[in-house]
C-alpha positions, 0 to 999 in steps of 0.5 A: 076474921076479926070482929069489926070485919064481921061488923062491915060486912053485917052492915054492908049486907043491911041494904035490900039493894046490895042483897039484890046485886049480890043475888044476880051476881050468885045468879050469874057465875058471881060476876056482874058489869057496873052497866048490867047493875043499873039495868038491874035495879031501877036505880041511878048510875051514882046509887048503884056505884055507891052500893058497889063501893060498899060491897068492895069495902066489905071486901064481899066482891072484888073490882076488877077494871078491864079497858073503861069498864068495872067487872066484879067477882064475888069474894068467896073466901071472905064469904066462906070465913064470914059464914064460919065466923058467924057460926062461931058466935 
């Protein structure tokens, strides 16, 4: 993993709302629906979408469209590579 990707992931993890989304996903078998994320945090749907977009851009979560709704899952491969790279610093 390149240092630029490590930086991008670290920036994505620097927000408490994104950490709450990831924490919820971890407790929910690594998955969440956008509507559930809106209920989880006391934020508007556009704010939730912004935070999820940052996590997708950092490749920490994967996005899947099912019907009209988006579902998200943890990208375990990127997480593992990120943790390994941090240990090498």
